[in-house]
Backbone as JSON Lines, residues from 0, in Angstrom:
{"i":0,"aa":"M","n":[0.89,-1.2,0.03],"ca":[-0.04,0.07,0.07],"c":[0.85,1.31,0.0]}
{"i":1,"aa":"R","n":[0.67,2.1,-0.98],"ca":[1.44,3.42,-0.97],"c":[0.72,4.34,-0.04]}
{"i":2,"aa":"R","n":[1.6,5.05,0.64],"ca":[1.01,6.13,1.56],"c":[1.64,7.45,1.14]}
{"i":3,"aa":"T","n":[0.75,8.51,1.42],"ca":[1.19,9.83,1.22],"c":[2.16,10.32,2.25]}
{"i":4,"aa":"P","n":[2.93,11.37,2.07],"ca":[3.8,11.97,3.15],"c":[3.04,12.33,4.31]}
{"i":5,"aa":"Q","n":[1.75,12.78,4.17],"ca":[0.93,13.03,5.37],"c":[0.54,11.86,6.13]}
{"i":6,"aa":"Q","n":[0.26,10.7,5.45],"ca":[-0.09,9.45,6.11],"c":[1.2,8.93,6.79]}
{"i":7,"aa":"W","n":[2.29,9.05,6.26],"ca":[3.55,8.62,6.96],"c":[3.85,9.46,8.15]}
{"i":8,"aa":"L","n":[3.59,10.8,8.11],"ca":[3.87,11.76,9.17],"c":[2.81,11.37,10.3]}
{"i":9,"aa":"A","n":[1.61,11.0,9.95],"ca":[0.58,10.67,11.01],"c":[1.08,9.36,11.74]}
{"i":10,"aa":"L","n":[1.6,8.34,10.93],"ca":[2.05,7.14,11.49],"c":[3.32,7.36,12.4]}
{"i":11,"aa":"V","n":[4.17,8.26,12.01],"ca":[5.38,8.51,12.82],"c":[4.89,9.23,14.12]}
{"i":12,"aa":"Q","n":[4.0,10.12,13.99],"ca":[3.52,10.76,15.27],"c":[2.74,9.81,16.18]}
{"i":13,"aa":"A","n":[1.93,8.89,15.52],"ca":[1.16,7.95,16.24],"c":[2.11,6.96,17.03]}
{"i":14,"aa":"Q","n":[3.25,6.56,16.4],"ca":[4.16,5.77,17.09],"c":[4.82,6.46,18.27]}
{"i":15,"aa":"S","n":[5.13,7.68,18.08],"ca":[5.75,8.46,19.09],"c":[4.82,8.58,20.36]}
{"i":16,"aa":"E","n":[3.59,8.82,20.04],"ca":[2.54,9.09,21.13],"c":[2.16,7.74,21.66]}
{"i":17,"aa":"S","n":[2.29,6.62,21.05],"ca":[1.86,5.32,21.54],"c":[2.77,4.73,22.59]}
{"i":18,"aa":"H","n":[4.03,5.22,22.72],"ca":[4.97,4.7,23.72],"c":[5.23,3.22,23.4]}
{"i":19,"aa":"L","n":[4.98,2.67,22.24],"ca":[5.35,1.4,21.87],"c":[6.65,1.44,21.13]}
{"i":20,"aa":"S","n":[7.39,0.39,21.16],"ca":[8.68,0.23,20.41],"c":[8.26,0.34,18.89]}
{"i":21,"aa":"V","n":[9.28,0.74,18.15],"ca":[9.03,0.8,16.66],"c":[8.65,-0.53,16.22]}
{"i":22,"aa":"K","n":[9.33,-1.58,16.62],"ca":[9.09,-2.92,16.25],"c":[7.64,-3.33,16.54]}
{"i":23,"aa":"Q","n":[7.13,-3.07,17.8],"ca":[5.8,-3.45,18.11],"c":[4.83,-2.68,17.4]}
{"i":24,"aa":"F","n":[5.02,-1.35,17.31],"ca":[4.2,-0.52,16.37],"c":[3.96,-0.98,15.06]}
{"i":25,"aa":"C","n":[5.08,-1.28,14.35],"ca":[5.1,-1.68,12.98],"c":[4.38,-3.06,12.8]}
{"i":26,"aa":"L","n":[4.53,-3.98,13.8],"ca":[3.92,-5.17,13.75],"c":[2.38,-4.98,13.77]}
{"i":27,"aa":"E","n":[1.86,-4.12,14.7],"ca":[0.41,-3.81,14.86],"c":[-0.08,-3.1,13.66]}
{"i":28,"aa":"Q","n":[0.71,-2.33,12.97],"ca":[0.18,-1.49,11.84],"c":[0.42,-2.27,10.52]}
{"i":29,"aa":"G","n":[1.07,-3.39,10.51],"ca":[1.4,-4.14,9.4],"c":[2.42,-3.48,8.26]}
{"i":30,"aa":"I","n":[3.37,-2.78,8.88],"ca":[4.33,-2.1,8.01],"c":[5.66,-2.58,8.44]}
{"i":31,"aa":"S","n":[6.64,-2.59,7.47],"ca":[7.97,-3.0,7.8],"c":[8.83,-1.88,8.55]}
{"i":32,"aa":"M","n":[9.68,-2.36,9.24],"ca":[10.45,-1.34,10.07],"c":[11.35,-0.53,9.19]}
{"i":33,"aa":"S","n":[11.88,-1.19,8.08],"ca":[12.68,-0.4,7.21],"c":[11.86,0.71,6.51]}
{"i":34,"aa":"N","n":[10.71,0.43,6.06],"ca":[9.86,1.6,5.42],"c":[9.58,2.63,6.52]}
{"i":35,"aa":"F","n":[9.29,2.2,7.71],"ca":[8.95,3.19,8.81],"c":[10.19,4.09,9.01]}
{"i":36,"aa":"Y","n":[11.23,3.56,9.16],"ca":[12.46,4.39,9.46],"c":[12.83,5.24,8.28]}
{"i":37,"aa":"K","n":[12.76,4.68,7.02],"ca":[13.05,5.46,5.88],"c":[12.11,6.65,5.72]}
{"i":38,"aa":"N","n":[10.75,6.51,5.98],"ca":[9.86,7.61,5.89],"c":[9.93,8.58,6.97]}
{"i":39,"aa":"K","n":[10.37,8.04,8.24],"ca":[10.51,8.9,9.47],"c":[11.69,9.84,9.21]}
{"i":40,"aa":"A","n":[12.66,9.36,8.49],"ca":[13.89,10.15,8.28],"c":[13.65,11.38,7.34]}
{"i":41,"aa":"T","n":[12.44,11.35,6.64],"ca":[12.2,12.41,5.74],"c":[11.55,13.66,6.45]}
{"i":42,"aa":"F","n":[11.21,13.44,7.69],"ca":[10.53,14.52,8.5],"c":[11.49,15.09,9.57]}
{"i":43,"aa":"K","n":[11.45,16.43,9.66],"ca":[12.14,17.01,10.75],"c":[11.3,16.83,12.16]}
{"i":44,"aa":"P","n":[11.96,16.83,13.21],"ca":[11.33,16.61,14.48],"c":[10.09,17.53,14.74]}
{"i":45,"aa":"E","n":[10.22,18.69,14.32],"ca":[9.18,19.71,14.55],"c":[8.11,19.77,13.5]}
{"i":46,"aa":"T","n":[8.17,18.83,12.52],"ca":[7.16,18.91,11.46],"c":[5.84,18.46,12.03]}
{"i":47,"aa":"S","n":[4.79,19.12,11.58],"ca":[3.41,18.7,11.97],"c":[2.57,18.55,10.66]}
{"i":48,"aa":"I","n":[1.55,17.89,10.82],"ca":[0.67,17.55,9.71],"c":[0.25,18.91,8.9]}
{"i":49,"aa":"A","n":[0.02,19.89,9.6],"ca":[-0.49,21.2,8.96],"c":[0.6,21.8,8.15]}
{"i":50,"aa":"T","n":[1.94,21.55,8.5],"ca":[3.02,22.25,7.78],"c":[3.74,21.35,6.89]}
{"i":51,"aa":"T","n":[3.42,20.19,6.67],"ca":[4.17,19.17,5.83],"c":[4.07,19.65,4.38]}
{"i":52,"aa":"T","n":[5.24,19.76,3.77],"ca":[5.47,20.08,2.36],"c":[6.35,18.93,1.73]}
{"i":53,"aa":"V","n":[6.12,18.64,0.58],"ca":[6.88,17.7,-0.2],"c":[8.07,18.56,-0.79]}
{"i":54,"aa":"V","n":[9.29,18.1,-0.55],"ca":[10.5,18.84,-0.89],"c":[10.79,18.43,-2.39]}
{"i":55,"aa":"S","n":[10.96,19.45,-3.3],"ca":[11.34,19.19,-4.6],"c":[12.46,20.04,-5.05]}
{"i":56,"aa":"P","n":[13.36,19.59,-5.89],"ca":[14.39,20.52,-6.4],"c":[13.9,21.51,-7.41]}
{"i":57,"aa":"F","n":[12.61,21.44,-7.77],"ca":[12.09,22.37,-8.78],"c":[11.26,23.38,-8.18]}
{"i":58,"aa":"S","n":[11.12,24.55,-8.82],"ca":[10.24,25.66,-8.35],"c":[9.04,25.5,-9.14]}
{"i":59,"aa":"Q","n":[7.91,26.0,-8.54],"ca":[6.66,26.0,-9.26],"c":[6.71,27.07,-10.26]}
{"i":60,"aa":"V","n":[6.21,26.9,-11.51],"ca":[6.19,27.81,-12.54],"c":[4.66,27.99,-12.97]}
{"i":61,"aa":"Y","n":[4.36,29.32,-13.15],"ca":[3.05,29.71,-13.51],"c":[3.1,30.29,-14.96]}
{"i":62,"aa":"L","n":[2.24,29.75,-15.81],"ca":[2.28,30.29,-17.25],"c":[1.45,31.62,-17.24]}
{"i":63,"aa":"A","n":[1.93,32.63,-17.92],"ca":[1.23,33.86,-18.0],"c":[0.02,33.73,-18.91]}
{"i":64,"aa":"D","n":[-0.99,34.55,-18.67],"ca":[-2.09,34.63,-19.51],"c":[-1.75,34.98,-20.81]}
{"i":65,"aa":"P","n":[-2.13,34.28,-21.92],"ca":[-1.88,34.53,-23.32],"c":[-2.04,36.0,-23.62]}
{"i":66,"aa":"D","n":[-3.04,36.63,-23.13],"ca":[-3.4,38.02,-23.4],"c":[-2.34,38.92,-23.01]}
{"i":67,"aa":"Q","n":[-1.72,38.61,-21.84],"ca":[-0.71,39.41,-21.27],"c":[0.65,39.25,-22.02]}
{"i":68,"aa":"Q","n":[0.82,38.1,-22.51],"ca":[2.08,37.85,-23.3],"c":[2.14,38.8,-24.51]}
{"i":69,"aa":"K","n":[1.08,39.08,-25.18],"ca":[1.13,40.1,-26.39],"c":[1.54,41.44,-25.98]}
{"i":70,"aa":"S","n":[1.25,41.83,-24.75],"ca":[1.47,43.24,-24.38],"c":[2.82,43.37,-23.66]}
{"i":71,"aa":"R","n":[3.41,42.36,-23.23],"ca":[4.66,42.45,-22.49],"c":[5.87,41.98,-23.3]}
{"i":72,"aa":"P","n":[6.95,42.74,-23.23],"ca":[8.13,42.19,-24.01],"c":[8.61,40.9,-23.35]}
{"i":73,"aa":"L","n":[9.38,40.11,-24.1],"ca":[10.03,38.85,-23.48],"c":[11.1,39.25,-22.48]}
{"i":74,"aa":"Q","n":[11.14,38.59,-21.42],"ca":[12.12,38.8,-20.43],"c":[13.06,37.66,-20.32]}
{"i":75,"aa":"N","n":[14.29,37.9,-19.82],"ca":[15.25,36.85,-19.57],"c":[14.71,35.75,-18.65]}
{"i":76,"aa":"I","n":[15.22,34.6,-18.73],"ca":[14.98,33.53,-17.83],"c":[16.18,33.3,-16.97]}
{"i":77,"aa":"K","n":[16.0,33.3,-15.64],"ca":[17.09,33.09,-14.69],"c":[16.78,31.72,-13.94]}
{"i":78,"aa":"L","n":[17.86,30.91,-13.98],"ca":[17.82,29.72,-13.26],"c":[18.82,29.61,-12.23]}
{"i":79,"aa":"N","n":[18.46,29.44,-10.97],"ca":[19.44,29.43,-9.88],"c":[19.68,27.97,-9.51]}
{"i":80,"aa":"I","n":[20.88,27.48,-9.54],"ca":[21.12,26.09,-9.19],"c":[22.35,26.12,-8.16]}
{"i":81,"aa":"G","n":[21.99,25.97,-6.86],"ca":[23.06,26.07,-5.9],"c":[23.51,27.49,-5.92]}
{"i":82,"aa":"N","n":[24.85,27.73,-6.11],"ca":[25.5,29.05,-6.09],"c":[25.67,29.5,-7.53]}
{"i":83,"aa":"I","n":[25.06,28.84,-8.47],"ca":[25.25,29.21,-9.91],"c":[23.97,29.83,-10.42]}
{"i":84,"aa":"E","n":[24.09,30.89,-11.11],"ca":[22.95,31.57,-11.77],"c":[23.16,31.56,-13.32]}
{"i":85,"aa":"L","n":[22.21,30.94,-13.94],"ca":[22.22,30.81,-15.41],"c":[21.14,31.78,-16.0]}
{"i":86,"aa":"T","n":[21.53,32.68,-16.83],"ca":[20.63,33.55,-17.38],"c":[20.41,33.24,-18.95]}
{"i":87,"aa":"L","n":[19.12,33.04,-19.37],"ca":[18.95,32.65,-20.72],"c":[18.05,33.76,-21.41]}
{"i":88,"aa":"D","n":[18.24,33.98,-22.62],"ca":[17.49,34.92,-23.44],"c":[16.0,34.59,-23.39]}
{"i":89,"aa":"G","n":[15.18,35.55,-23.37],"ca":[13.71,35.33,-23.36],"c":[13.23,34.64,-24.55]}
{"i":90,"aa":"Q","n":[14.03,34.52,-25.56],"ca":[13.66,33.87,-26.87],"c":[14.17,32.46,-26.98]}
{"i":91,"aa":"T","n":[14.7,31.95,-25.88],"ca":[15.25,30.58,-25.87],"c":[14.13,29.57,-26.23]}
{"i":92,"aa":"E","n":[14.45,28.66,-27.1],"ca":[13.46,27.72,-27.49],"c":[13.05,26.87,-26.33]}
{"i":93,"aa":"V","n":[11.72,26.55,-26.22],"ca":[11.15,25.83,-25.22],"c":[11.76,24.37,-25.15]}
{"i":94,"aa":"N","n":[11.87,23.73,-26.3],"ca":[12.45,22.39,-26.3],"c":[13.89,22.28,-25.79]}
{"i":95,"aa":"W","n":[14.66,23.28,-26.02],"ca":[16.03,23.34,-25.58],"c":[15.97,23.45,-24.0]}
{"i":96,"aa":"L","n":[15.12,24.28,-23.48],"ca":[14.93,24.45,-22.11],"c":[14.47,23.32,-21.39]}
{"i":97,"aa":"V","n":[13.46,22.58,-22.03],"ca":[13.03,21.24,-21.48],"c":[14.14,20.25,-21.37]}
{"i":98,"aa":"S","n":[14.94,20.21,-22.46],"ca":[16.03,19.23,-22.53],"c":[17.04,19.64,-21.43]}
{"i":99,"aa":"L","n":[17.32,20.84,-21.14],"ca":[18.3,21.36,-20.11],"c":[17.76,20.88,-18.72]}
{"i":100,"aa":"V","n":[16.48,21.15,-18.5],"ca":[15.93,20.83,-17.2],"c":[15.93,19.28,-16.88]}
{"i":101,"aa":"E","n":[15.67,18.52,-17.99],"ca":[15.66,17.07,-17.86],"c":[17.04,16.51,-17.51]}
{"i":102,"aa":"Q","n":[18.01,17.1,-18.07],"ca":[19.46,16.71,-17.81],"c":[19.93,17.2,-16.39]}
{"i":103,"aa":"L","n":[19.33,18.23,-15.87],"ca":[19.8,18.73,-14.55],"c":[19.03,17.88,-13.45]}
{"i":104,"aa":"A","n":[17.9,17.24,-13.88],"ca":[17.14,16.56,-12.83],"c":[17.88,15.29,-12.39]}
């Protein structure tokens, strides 16, 4: 059974509050200890269900309204990767940019 990060966080918190050993808790829940520890390691101790986010190396990108694209000049594209900043011309071909992102992933 696949579980969401929120479900794993709830299991980690439930184990902590149950005062059961991890082994006993996993037996009762029908999950392997290795999966429990692997998923537990993804959460910081102060993480709560309300603030859980999935960490991704990518930033969310919003597409501009097509009507706005006609009235605004093209702008440069800036990619920040660690301490490196890559600036691309606003007319960079989309396929080339997709290929670049795929290779960086």
